C-alpha positions in Angstrom: 0.1 -0.3 0.0 2.7 2.5 0.8 4.1 1.5 -3.1 0.3 3.0 -4.4 0.1 6.1 -2.2 3.9 6.6 -3.3 3.6 6.1 -6.9 -0.1 7.9 -6.9 1.1 10.9 -5.6 3.3 11.5 -8.9 0.4 10.7 -11.1 -2.6 12.3 -9.5 -4.5 13.0 -13.1 -4.9 9.2 -13.1 -8.2 7.5 -11.6 -7.7 5.3 -8.6 -9.3 2.2 -10.5 -7.2 2.7 -13.6 -4.2 3.2 -11.6 -4.8 -0.3 -9.4 -6.0 -2.0 -12.5 -3.1 -1.3 -14.4 -0.4 -2.3 -11.8 -2.1 -5.5 -11.1 -1.5 -6.5 -14.5 1.9 -5.5 -14.5 2.0 -8.0 -11.2 0.1 -11.1 -12.4 1.9 -11.1 -15.7 5.2 -10.9 -14.3 4.3 -13.8 -11.2 2.8 -15.8 -14.6 6.5 -15.6 -16.1 8.7 -16.0 -13.3 7.0 -19.2 -12.3 8.7 -20.7 -15.1 11.1 -18.2 -16.8 14.5 -19.0 -14.9 13.7 -22.8 -15.4 13.2 -22.9 -19.1 16.8 -23.5 -19.7 16.8 -26.2 -17.1 13.6 -28.2 -18.2 15.2 -28.0 -21.8 18.2 -30.1 -20.3 16.1 -32.7 -18.3 14.4 -33.2 -21.6 17.5 -33.8 -23.3 18.9 -31.0 -25.0 22.3 -29.8 -24.1 23.7 -26.6 -23.0 24.8 -26.0 -27.1 20.9 -26.6 -27.9 20.4 -24.2 -25.5 22.7 -21.6 -26.7 21.3 -22.0 -30.3 17.8 -21.5 -29.1 18.8 -18.1 -27.2 20.6 -17.2 -30.7 17.5 -18.2 -32.9 15.1 -16.3 -30.1 17.4 -13.2 -30.7 17.4 -13.3 -34.3 13.7 -13.3 -34.8 13.2 -11.1 -32.0 15.3 -7.5 -33.6 13.1 -7.3 -36.6 9.9 -8.1 -34.3 10.6 -4.8 -32.3 9.6 -2.5 -35.8 6.3 -4.7 -35.8 5.4 -4.3 -32.6 5.8 -0.5 -33.2 3.4 -0.8 -36.0 1.3 -2.4 -34.1 1.5 -0.1 -31.0 0.4 2.8 -33.4 -2.1 1.1 -35.6 -4.1 -0.9 -32.6 -3.0 0.3 -29.3 -0.3 -1.2 -26.6 -3.1 -2.9 -24.8 -4.2 -4.8 -27.8 -0.5 -5.0 -28.6 0.1 -7.0 -25.0 -3.2 -9.2 -26.2 -1.1 -10.3 -29.0 1.9 -10.6 -26.9 0.4 -13.2 -24.3 -1.2 -15.3 -27.1 2.3 -15.7 -28.5 3.2 -16.4 -24.7 0.5 -19.1 -24.2 1.3 -20.9 -27.9 5.0 -21.1 -26.5 4.0 -22.8 -23.4 1.7 -25.2 -25.2 4.4 -26.0 -27.6 6.7 -26.3 -24.6 4.5 -29.2 -23.1 5.9 -31.6 -26.3 9.5 -30.3 -25.1 10.5 -34.1 -24.1 9.2 -35.3 -27.7 10.3 -32.5 -29.5 13.7 -32.0 -31.9 15.4 -29.0 -34.1 11.6 -27.7 -35.5 10.3 -27.6 -32.4 12.9 -25.4 -30.9 12.5 -23.1 -34.1 8.9 -22.6 -33.2 9.7 -22.0 -29.3 12.0 -19.4 -30.3 10.0 -17.7 -32.8 6.6 -17.7 -29.9 9.5 -16.4 -27.4 10.4 -13.7 -29.8 6.7 -12.6 -30.6 6.3 -12.5 -26.8 9.0 -10.5 -26.2 9.1 -7.9 -28.8 5.1 -7.1 -28.3 4.5 -7.3 -24.8 8.2 -5.5 -23.9 7.3 -2.3 -26.7 3.9 -2.0 -25.3 4.3 -2.2 -21.8 7.3 -0.2 -21.5 5.2 2.5 -23.8 2.2 2.4 -21.6 4.5 2.8 -18.6 6.4 5.6 -19.6 3.1 7.2 -20.5 0.8 6.4 -17.6 1.9 9.5 -15.9 4.1 12.0 -14.5 7.0 14.0 -16.7 10.6 13.1 -17.5 11.7 14.6 -14.2 9.8 12.1 -12.2 11.0 9.0 -14.6 13.4 7.9 -12.0 10.9 7.6 -8.9 8.5 6.0 -11.4 11.0 3.5 -12.8 12.1 2.3 -9.1 8.7 2.1 -8.3 7.6 -0.5 -11.2 11.2 -2.5 -10.1 9.3 -2.6 -6.7 5.9 -3.6 -7.9 7.4 -6.3 -10.1 10.1 -7.9 -7.9 7.5 -9.0 -5.2 6.3 -11.0 -8.1 9.3 -12.3 -9.0 10.3 -13.5 -5.2 7.7 -15.6 -5.4 6.9 -16.9 -8.3 10.4 -19.3 -8.8 9.6 -20.2 -5.6 5.5 -21.6 -6.1 7.3 -22.8 -9.3 9.8 -25.0 -7.6 7.3 -26.1 -5.7 5.1 -27.6 -8.4 8.2 -28.8 -10.3 9.2 -31.2 -7.0 6.1 -31.8 -5.9 3.9 -32.1 -9.4 5.4 -31.8 -12.8 6.1 -29.2 -15.5 2.8 -29.6 -17.1 1.1 -28.5 -14.1 3.3 -25.9 -13.7 2.8 -24.6 -17.1 -1.1 -24.9 -17.0 -0.8 -22.5 -14.0 1.4 -20.4 -15.9 -1.1 -19.8 -19.2 -3.9 -19.3 -16.7 -1.9 -16.3 -14.7 -1.3 -14.9 -17.8 -5.1 -15.0 -19.3 -6.2 -13.7 -15.9 -3.5 -10.3 -15.8 -5.3 -9.2 -19.3 -8.7 -8.8 -17.4 -7.4 -5.9 -15.0 -5.9 -4.5 -18.2 -9.0 -4.8 -20.4 -10.7 -2.1 -18.1 -7.9 0.3 -18.0 -8.7 3.7 -20.3 -7.4 6.4 -18.3 -3.9 5.8 -20.3 -2.7 6.9 -23.7 -2.8 3.6 -25.5 -1.4 5.2 -29.1 0.8 7.9 -29.7 -0.4 10.8 -31.5 2.4 11.7 -34.0 4.4 9.7 -37.0 7.5 10.3 -34.5 11.3 10.5 -35.1 13.6 8.6 -38.0 16.4 6.8 -36.6 19.0 9.5 -36.9 16.7 12.1 -35.3 16.4 9.8 -32.3 20.3 9.4 -31.7 21.4 12.8 -32.8 22.9 13.6 -29.0 26.0 12.3 -28.4 24.7 11.2 -24.5 21.9 9.6 -25.9 24.4 7.4 -28.1 26.0 7.1 -24.8 23.4 5.8 -23.3 22.3 3.1 -25.3 26.0 2.1 -25.9 25.8 1.3 -22.0 22.6 -0.5 -22.3 24.1 -2.8 -24.7 27.0 -3.4 -22.8 24.9 -4.4 -20.0 22.6 -6.7 -22.1 25.6 -9.1 -22.5 25.8 -9.7 -18.8 22.0 -9.3 -18.1 21.7 -12.6 -20.4 24.7 -14.6 -19.1 24.0 -13.7 -15.4 19.8 -14.5 -15.8 20.5 -17.2 -18.4 23.5 -18.8 -18.6 24.7 -18.5 -15.0 21.6 -20.5 -13.7 22.4 -23.4 -16.0 25.9 -23.6 -14.6 24.5 -23.7 -10.9 21.9 -26.4 -12.0 24.5 -28.4 -13.3 26.8 -28.0 -10.2 24.1 -28.7 -8.1 21.5 -30.8 -9.7 18.4 -29.6 -8.4 15.3 -27.2 -9.4 16.0 -25.6 -5.6 19.4 -24.7 -6.2 18.3 -22.6 -9.1 14.7 -21.3 -7.7 16.9 -19.8 -4.7 18.8 -17.3 -7.4 16.0 -14.9 -8.1 14.6 -14.9 -4.5 17.7 -13.5 -3.4 17.7 -11.3 -6.2 14.0 -10.0 -5.3 14.8 -9.4 -1.7 17.8 -7.2 -2.9 15.9 -5.2 -5.4 13.1 -4.4 -3.3 15.4 -2.7 -0.7 17.7 -0.9 -3.2 14.8 0.2 -5.5 13.5 2.5 -3.6 16.6 4.8 -3.0 17.6 4.5 -6.8 14.3 6.8 -7.5 16.1 9.6 -5.7 19.2 9.6 -7.4 19.5 13.0 -9.0 20.4 12.9 -13.1 23.9 14.5 -13.0 25.2 11.4 -10.6 24.0 8.3 -12.8 27.0 8.1 -14.7 28.9 7.6 -11.4 26.1 5.5 -9.8 26.2 3.3 -13.5 30.4 3.2 -13.8 30.9 2.2 -10.3 28.3 -0.3 -10.2 29.2 -1.6 -13.2 33.1 -1.9 -12.2 32.0 -3.5 -9.4 30.1 -6.4 -10.9 32.9 -6.9 -13.5 35.1 -7.6 -10.3 32.2 -10.4 -9.3 32.5 -11.9 -12.4 36.3 -12.6 -12.2 36.0 -13.6 -8.8 33.7 -15.9 -10.3 36.1 -17.4 -12.8 38.9 -17.5 -10.2 37.3 -19.5 -7.7 34.1 -21.6 -7.3 31.8 -23.5 -4.6 28.4 -22.9 -3.5 29.1 -20.1 -0.8 31.1 -18.0 -3.3 28.1 -18.2 -6.1 25.6 -17.4 -3.8 27.1 -14.4 -2.3 28.1 -13.4 -5.7 24.5 -13.5 -6.8 23.5 -11.3 -3.6 26.5 -8.7 -5.0 25.6 -8.5 -8.3 21.9 -8.0 -7.5 22.5 -5.5 -4.9 25.0 -3.4 -8.0 22.9 -4.1 -10.8 20.3 -2.0 -9.9 22.5 1.0 -9.4 23.1 0.1 -13.3 19.3 -0.8 -14.4 17.3 2.0 -12.8 19.4 4.9 -13.8 19.8 3.7 -17.4 15.9 2.9 -17.7 15.1 6.3 -16.3 17.1 7.9 -18.9 16.1 6.2 -21.6 12.3 7.2 -20.3 13.5 10.7 -19.6 14.9 10.9 -23.1 11.6 9.7 -24.5 9.7 12.1 -23.0 12.0 15.0 -24.3 12.1 14.1 -28.1 8.5 13.4 -27.8 8.7 9.9 -29.0 8.3 7.7 -26.0 7.2 4.5 -28.6 10.8 4.8 -30.3 12.2 4.9 -26.8 10.6 2.1 -25.8 11.4 0.4 -28.9 15.0 1.2 -29.0 16.0 -0.2 -25.7 14.5 -3.7 -26.6 16.1 -3.4 -30.0 19.3 -2.9 -28.0 19.5 -5.7 -25.6 18.5 -8.2 -28.4 20.8 -7.3 -30.9 23.9 -7.2 -28.9 22.6 -10.6 -27.5 22.5 -12.0 -31.2 26.5 -11.2 -31.3 26.9 -12.8 -27.7 24.9 -16.2 -28.5 26.5 -16.0 -32.2 29.8 -16.2 -30.8 29.3 -18.9 -28.0 28.0 -21.5 -30.4 31.4 -21.8 -31.4 32.7 -22.6 -28.4 32.4 -26.4 -27.1 32.4 -25.0 -23.2 30.4 -21.7 -23.1 30.3 -20.8 -19.2 33.8 -19.6 -18.9 33.9 -17.5 -22.3 30.5 -16.3 -21.5 31.6 -15.2 -18.1 34.9 -13.3 -19.6 32.5 -11.5 -22.0 30.1 -10.4 -19.2 33.2 -8.7 -17.3 35.0 -7.3 -20.4 31.3 -5.8 -20.9 30.7 -4.2 -17.7 34.5 -2.9 -18.3 33.2 -1.3 -21.3 30.3 0.2 -19.3 33.1 1.9 -17.4 34.6 3.3 -19.8 31.4 5.0 -21.9 30.4 6.4 -18.5 33.6 7.4 -17.0 33.7 10.1 -20.5 31.5 12.8 -19.2 33.0 12.2 -15.7 36.4 12.8 -17.1 35.1 15.6 -19.2 33.2 17.4 -16.2 30.2 17.6 -18.3 27.4 19.5 -17.0 24.1 18.3 -15.4 22.3 19.1 -18.9 24.7 16.5 -20.8 24.1 13.5 -18.5 21.9 10.7 -18.7 
């Protein structure tokens, strides 16, 4: 309830019911996805696929995903964000229905799974972020709004893996997938009744050249590109690594639980971070995470791995919240929030094509991926150190 009141103070023009329904829809959707998302690579391994197959699946997903983001932007312009989220949910449900056949499938099934996952990712995140950034407030309140939406999601992320692990341990993956599908369908019901949010952009938007005209915008999205490498390794390959070491579903479920507790505590404070301090926050946190990756590479063991998850979870929000806040602020300033949402996702998925395409050539993917994650974070340090060295004015910062 404190979360609601804090958030609502910055969105006084919205009706109570519409705000509550929107947040409820986001929470239910996040819960549905978090029930099973972290276990998908693990369930692929348990069904007979190899780590190399998982890497190639991720490569196909990202190759499909990049152009679909432009399709998603067109759909939002034509039909609206809520209809586009409906298409995304249908694609996600199709994914889980196909996933039920995983044990008897082959490469064709993986291809279809990757396509459905790509449609869901592109359509949902472009439409969802567009709705969020236009749901109220100004560019100045983007930091506080972004921190709040992370908190709302993390309560669902905290519950999801625990419930998912219990279902997998005491029942079966079929039951888990049907529960996920049910939650996805229920998440659409509150969104249908929301009518106070701007659902479609009123103008044609900016061209690529116009959107990336300013140097600090290029630096911002370059930072996001570097961070996406770490993010994919941390959230896809590291849980697989943990599962292969410990061999239990519970060992994987423990990861997002640790992250969520940290996220809820940290995200509130990050909303008050002043724009002129964002580069410093991003650079220092990225450097700290790169050191953690080096520690993981140099030494192992259960205590080291789980403490490192806690440390990464703490530092990651000092990178994610400032970067997302800056993207949303930029979208407001150039009056093209839909393109801001789309280019955010395109940046992530484009770099993942490079990451998983490169890893496909390695027989052992974990060590190279950990090195790439550490190097990408040092890239963020370099990119964000430029304005600090040059003593940029606050107007030129994120």
